[in-house]
ZAMARGU-4260 file (C-alpha; in steps of 0.2 Angstrom, whole numbers, plus 5000, padded with zeros to 4 digits):
<rodrens>
0) 5052/4889/4932 | 5033/4889/4927 | 5021/4882/4940 | 5017/4867/4928 | 5035/4863/4927
5) 5037/4864/4946 | 5022/4854/4949 | 5028/4840/4937 | 5045/4841/4945 | 5038/4839/4963
10) 5026/4825/4957 | 5040/4815/4950 | 5051/4817/4966 | 5038/4818/4980 | 5052/4816/4993
15) 5064/4829/4987 | 5063/4844/4998 | 5072/4855/4985 | 5058/4851/4972 | 5044/4854/4985
20) 5052/4871/4990 | 5053/4876/4972 | 5035/4871/4970 | 5029/4882/4985 | 5039/4897/4978
25) 5032/4895/4961 | 5014/4893/4967 | 5015/4909/4977 | 5022/4918/4962 | 5009/4911/4950
30) 4994/4912/4962 | 4992/4893/4963 | 4994/4891/4982 | 4978/4880/4983 | 4985/4868/4971
35) 5002/4866/4979 | 4996/4866/4997 | 4989/4848/4998 | 5006/4842/4991 | 5016/4850/5004
40) 5003/4844/5017 | 5006/4826/5012 | 5025/4829/5012 | 5026/4834/5030 | 5016/4819/5035
45) 5028/4807/5028 | 5044/4818/5030 | 5042/4831/5043 | 5057/4842/5040 | 5059/4860/5045
50) 5061/4865/5026 | 5044/4857/5022 | 5035/4864/5036 | 5042/4881/5031 | 5036/4879/5013
55) 5019/4874/5019 | 5018/4889/5031 | 5023/4900/5016 | 5008/4894/5006 | 4996/4896/5021
60) 5003/4914/5024 | 5000/4919/5006 | 4982/4912/5007 | 4979/4923/5023 | 4977/4907/5033
65) 4988/4914/5046 | 4982/4903/5060 | 4987/4887/5050 | 5004/4896/5045 | 5008/4899/5063
70) 5006/4881/5068 | 5017/4876/5053 | 5030/4889/5057 | 5030/4882/5075 | 5033/4865/5069
75) 5048/4871/5058 | 5055/4881/5073 | 5055/4865/5084 | 5065/4856/5071 | 5077/4870/5067
80) 5078/4882/5082 | 5093/4890/5075 | 5086/4894/5058 | 5086/4913/5057 | 5074/4914/5042
85) 5061/4903/5050 | 5062/4913/5066 | 5060/4929/5056 | 5045/4923/5046 | 5037/4916/5061
90) 5038/4933/5070 | 5032/4942/5055 | 5017/4930/5052 | 5013/4932/5071 | 5013/4951/5069
95) 5002/4950/5053 | 4990/4939/5063 | 4987/4952/5076 | 4996/4944/5090 | 5010/4950/5101
100) 5026/4946/5091 | 5038/4954/5103 | 5044/4938/5111 | 5047/4929/5094 | 5057/4944/5088
105) 5067/4943/5104 | 5071/4925/5100 | 5075/4929/5082 | 5086/4943/5087 | 5096/4932/5099
110) 5100/4922/5084 | 5105/4937/5073 | 5107/4953/5083 | 5113/4963/5069 | 5099/4959/5057
115) 5091/4975/5051 | 5074/4967/5045 | 5072/4960/5063 | 5076/4976/5071 | 5063/4985/5060
120) 5050/4971/5064 | 5053/4973/5082 | 5050/4991/5081 | 5033/4988/5072 | 5029/4975/5085
125) 5032/4987/5099 | 5022/5000/5090 | 5007/4988/5088 | 5008/4984/5107 | 5007/5003/5111
130) 5026/5005/5114 | 5028/5017/5100 | 5040/5029/5110 | 5052/5015/5115 | 5052/5009/5096
135) 5057/5026/5091 | 5071/5027/5104 | 5077/5010/5099 | 5079/5014/5081 | 5086/5031/5085
140) 5100/5022/5095 | 5103/5010/5081 | 5105/5024/5069 | 5117/5033/5080 | 5128/5018/5079
145) 5124/5014/5060 | 5120/5031/5052 | 5122/5024/5034 | 5107/5012/5037 | 5095/5020/5025
150) 5081/5008/5027 | 5082/5011/5046 | 5080/5030/5042 | 5065/5027/5031 | 5056/5016/5044
155) 5060/5028/5058 | 5052/5042/5048 | 5036/5032/5045 | 5036/5027/5063 | 5038/5045/5069
160) 5024/5051/5058 | 5012/5038/5065 | 5017/5043/5082 | 5011/5060/5079 | 5029/5067/5076
165) 5028/5070/5057 | 5038/5086/5059 | 5053/5076/5066 | 5052/5063/5052 | 5068/5067/5044
170) 5078/5072/5060 | 5089/5056/5060 | 5094/5059/5042 | 5098/5077/5046 | 5109/5071/5060
175) 5118/5058/5049 | 5121/5071/5036 | 5129/5083/5048 | 5141/5069/5052 | 5143/5063/5034
180) 5139/5077/5022 | 5147/5068/5008 | 5136/5052/5009 | 5126/5051/4993 | 5114/5037/4999
185) 5109/5048/5014 | 5104/5063/5002 | 5095/5051/4991 | 5085/5044/5006 | 5081/5061/5012
190) 5074/5066/4995 | 5064/5050/4994 | 5056/5052/5011 | 5051/5070/5007 | 5044/5064/4991
195) 5034/5051/5000 | 5027/5064/5011 | 5022/5075/4997 | 5034/5088/5003 | 5038/5093/4985
200) 5043/5111/4990 | 5058/5104/5000 | 5066/5095/4986 | 5075/5110/4978 | 5083/5115/4995
205) 5089/5098/4998 | 5097/5097/4981 | 5105/5114/4983 | 5112/5108/5000 | 5118/5091/4993
210) 5127/5099/4978 | 5135/5112/4990 | 5142/5098/4999 | 5150/5091/4983 | 5137/5077/4981
215) 5129/5073/4965 | 5119/5058/4958 | 5110/5053/4942 | 5094/5052/4954 | 5095/5070/4958
220) 5089/5074/4940 | 5073/5065/4944 | 5070/5076/4959 | 5074/5092/4950 | 5061/5087/4937
225) 5048/5083/4950 | 5051/5100/4958 | 5049/5108/4941 | 5033/5098/4938 | 5025/5104/4954
230) 5031/5123/4954 | 5037/5127/4936 | 5026/5141/4928 | 5032/5138/4910 | 5024/5124/4899
235) 5041/5115/4897 | 5053/5118/4911 | 5070/5112/4906 | 5072/5101/4921 | 5057/5091/4917
240) 5057/5090/4898 | 5076/5090/4894 | 5079/5077/4881 | 5097/5075/4885 | 5094/5062/4898
245) 5083/5048/4890 | 5088/5036/4904 | 5076/5045/4916 | 5062/5047/4904 | 5052/5032/4910
250) 5052/5039/4928 | 5045/5056/4922 | 5031/5053/4910 | 5017/5054/4923 | 5025/5069/4931
255) 5025/5078/4913 | 5007/5074/4911 | 5003/5080/4928 | 5013/5097/4925 | 5004/5100/4909
260) 4987/5098/4917 | 4993/5109/4931 | 4998/5124/4920 | 4983/5122/4908 | 4992/5115/4893
265) 4977/5103/4889 | 4981/5099/4871 | 4999/5094/4875 | 4993/5084/4890 | 4981/5074/4878
270) 4995/5071/4866 | 5007/5065/4879 | 4994/5054/4888 | 4992/5045/4871 | 5010/5043/4869
275) 5013/5037/4887 | 4999/5024/4887 | 5008/5014/4874 | 5020/5009/4887 | 5014/5015/4904
280) 4998/5006/4910 | 4999/5011/4929 | 4985/5018/4940 | 4993/5035/4941 | 4993/5037/4922
285) 4975/5031/4920 | 4970/5044/4933 | 4978/5058/4924 | 4971/5051/4907 | 4954/5051/4915
290) 4956/5069/4920 | 4963/5075/4903 | 4949/5066/4894 | 4935/5073/4905 | 4942/5091/4903
295) 4942/5089/4884 | 4925/5081/4883 | 4934/5066/4875 | 4922/5051/4873 | 4935/5040/4880
300) 4931/5048/4897 | 4914/5038/4897 | 4923/5022/4891 | 4936/5023/4905 | 4926/5028/4920
305) 4907/5029/4919 | 4900/5012/4915 | 4887/5009/4929 | 4895/4992/4934 | 4912/5000/4937
310) 4905/5008/4954 | 4896/4996/4965 | 4887/5001/4981 | 4880/4986/4991 | 4873/4984/5009
315) 4883/4971/5018 | 4872/4971/5034 | 4868/4953/5033 | 4886/4947/5030 | 4896/4958/5043
320) 4898/4955/5061 | 4887/4966/5072 | 4893/4984/5068 | 4896/4988/5086 | 4907/4973/5089
325) 4916/4976/5073 | 4918/4995/5078 | 4925/4990/5095 | 4937/4978/5087 | 4944/4991/5075
330) 4945/5005/5087 | 4957/4994/5098 | 4969/4993/5083 | 4970/5011/5081 | 4985/5014/5092
335) 4994/5026/5081 | 4993/5045/5085 | 4997/5052/5068 | 4995/5049/5049 | 5006/5039/5038
340) 5019/5049/5027 | 5012/5043/5010 | 4993/5040/5013 | 4977/5051/5010 | 4971/5052/5028
345) 4970/5070/5034 | 4965/5071/5052 | 4965/5053/5058 | 4974/5037/5060 | 4976/5021/5050
350) 4980/5003/5056 | 4996/4995/5052 | 4999/4979/5043 | 4987/4968/5033 | 4970/4969/5042
355) 4963/4954/5033 | 4978/4943/5039 | 4972/4944/5057 | 4965/4929/5065 | 4952/4937/5076
360) 4935/4929/5071 | 4927/4946/5069 | 4940/4951/5056 | 4939/4934/5048 | 4920/4936/5046
365) 4924/4954/5039 | 4936/4947/5026 | 4924/4933/5021 | 4910/4947/5017 | 4923/4957/5007
370) 4928/4942/4997 | 4910/4938/4993 | 4906/4956/4988 | 4921/4957/4976 | 4917/4940/4968
375) 4899/4947/4964 | 4907/4963/4958 | 4919/4955/4946 | 4905/4943/4939 | 4894/4958/4935
380) 4908/4967/4925 | 4906/4969/4906 | 4915/4958/4894 | 4934/4957/4894 | 4942/4972/4885
385) 4961/4971/4883 | 4963/4990/4882 | 4953/4994/4897 | 4963/4994/4914 | 4948/4987/4924
390) 4941/4975/4911 | 4958/4968/4904 | 4961/4956/4919 | 4956/4938/4919 | 4941/4933/4930
395) 4945/4915/4934 | 4956/4918/4949 | 4953/4919/4968 | 4952/4936/4976 | 4968/4941/4984
400) 4972/4957/4993 | 4987/4969/4990 | 4982/4979/5006 | 4968/4980/5019 | 4967/4992/5033
405) 4955/5003/5044 | 4954/5022/5045 | 4947/5032/5059 | 4944/5050/5055 | 4941/5063/5069
410) 4932/5079/5068 | 4936/5089/5052 | 4944/5073/5045 | 4944/5069/5027 | 4953/5059/5013
415) 4963/5069/5000 | 4959/5064/4982 | 4971/5050/4977 | 4972/5033/4968 | 4979/5016/4974
420) 4994/5011/4963 | 4995/4993/4969 | 4977/4989/4967 | 4965/4983/4953 | 4948/4986/4963
425) 4947/4997/4979 | 4934/5000/4992 | 4927/5009/5006 | 4916/5001/5019 | 4907/5011/5032
430) 4907/5005/5050 | 4903/5020/5061 | 4898/5038/5055 | 4896/5054/5064 | 4879/5062/5066
435) 4876/5078/5056 | 4881/5094/5064 | 4870/5109/5064 | 4874/5120/5049 | 4885/5107/5041
440) 4885/5105/5022 | 4873/5092/5015 | 4887/5082/5007 | 4898/5083/5023 | 4908/5066/5024
445) 4902/5060/5007 | 4913/5049/4996 | 4918/5057/4979 | 4924/5050/4963 | 4933/5059/4949
450) 4940/5075/4957 | 4959/5075/4955 | 4972/5080/4967 | 4969/5097/4973 | 4987/5102/4971
455) 4984/5102/4952 | 4973/5117/4954 | 4960/5111/4942 | 4942/5117/4943 | 4935/5100/4941
460) 4923/5093/4954 | 4918/5075/4956 | 4907/5067/4943 | 4899/5056/4957 | 4896/5058/4976
465) 4890/5044/4987 | 4882/5046/5004 | 4890/5034/5016 | 4879/5023/5027 | 4883/5010/5040
470) 4887/4993/5033 | 4888/5000/5015 | 4902/4995/5004 | 4908/5005/4989 | 4919/4996/4976
475) 4927/5005/4961 | 4943/5004/4950 | 4959/5008/4960 | 4964/5021/4947 | 4949/5032/4949
480) 4952/5048/4959 | 4943/5046/4975 | 4942/5056/4992 | 4930/5062/5004 | 4921/5079/5009
485) 4927/5084/5027 | 4914/5083/5041 | 4913/5094/5056 | 4912/5083/5072 | 4913/5065/5078
490) 4921/5049/5072 | 4921/5041/5055 | 4927/5023/5056 | 4929/5013/5039 | 4938/4998/5032
495) 4946/4999/5015 | 4955/4986/5005 | 4963/4984/4988 | 4961/4969/4977 | 4977/4964/4968
500) 4977/4962/4949 | 4974/4943/4946 | 4990/4933/4942
</rodrens>
């Protein structure tokens, strides 16, 4: 149902809980939370039911108003103390808000001890409280009892990586496969985890082992193709370009472009980019298109990337909390000991969960500064262009974030060149920077744009480098290749966020 229809339905039946619930769901789906929230707020005043309080909390949480959402969830829980969904949402919102969610997860688990989402939430809550080892032990024990729980294996792999045990990320899957070598979902999960890690070299061996155990799957063709894309020397390896399996074509277009760039088949890559862009408008494909067009001196390279307003560098000194206070607040959140499986951080840690959902006043001020900067950036963009991945989006919606986090790099740290598939506009905000070391390169620690993934082996440097400065925010399209030059010694503390495509 459209938001207009849901709004009309709720307006005609203001006491109907089902219509109001439908309104809340439609509002979140269509980015209309601010229009629906007053209606739900009036409804709970006249008919304070658990379902209506839950709907109100759902809207407030979507608006990153977690303090209000927690009060609404508490009201819902008082009226329906045995409702598992309310208990779970309340615990999740508490964790996102930056508060200790362990007691609420315990309450929820008392209602549904076998709920896997609650078990994973409790593990994340324990890790956030500095109990990463006990969170790992808990998940491992659960997986011994339920070795087919693939989501649990994925979460454990991520948790082990952030606790500095990346080498053990797949150990629970390997143990499960020793017991159940014919379990196809376990093999598929092992492949998926290794793909997220970027451990492409391991895919072929896993596939050989699975097939030797008598297991096969249509998904295996995709992993065969990805391995060929990364390591095949010929221009058209059969596993990647075999036309006999059109059902997997949609999953392989970007990998084919990537492979052709890697092996130097630029003309073919250019033709394939043009063909793929007719149906694939993702960040990854635009990143490869940018690389191909730049290598070929195609004028579309300038059109795509290098208009001056596309990259904004602004000083937020007047809008941010004092940097020493902000720095101490962020450092306290870096409880992880290692890197995420699928992130760009090399030699550092990243905070878990949506940073901008925290109710800490320091973070709230940080979020407000980010919103203001994004609004100015969007207002300065060139006119709408339906063919351009940055300019095609509407400009009349509130700023919403698809992710927000802090990164703390230690000596020798850097970001590998990457893109952000879930974003429209991405960012780098500098909170603390290391002093220059003697003999260090002039561009040590600088932010780079345009240099592709180093695993492609292309001799194509960045087309722009930006010297970081405290309180400086860089905004740029999410599909642009970006990374950092390593620095020698010290700490580099940043905040980053992705602005979601408007809906």
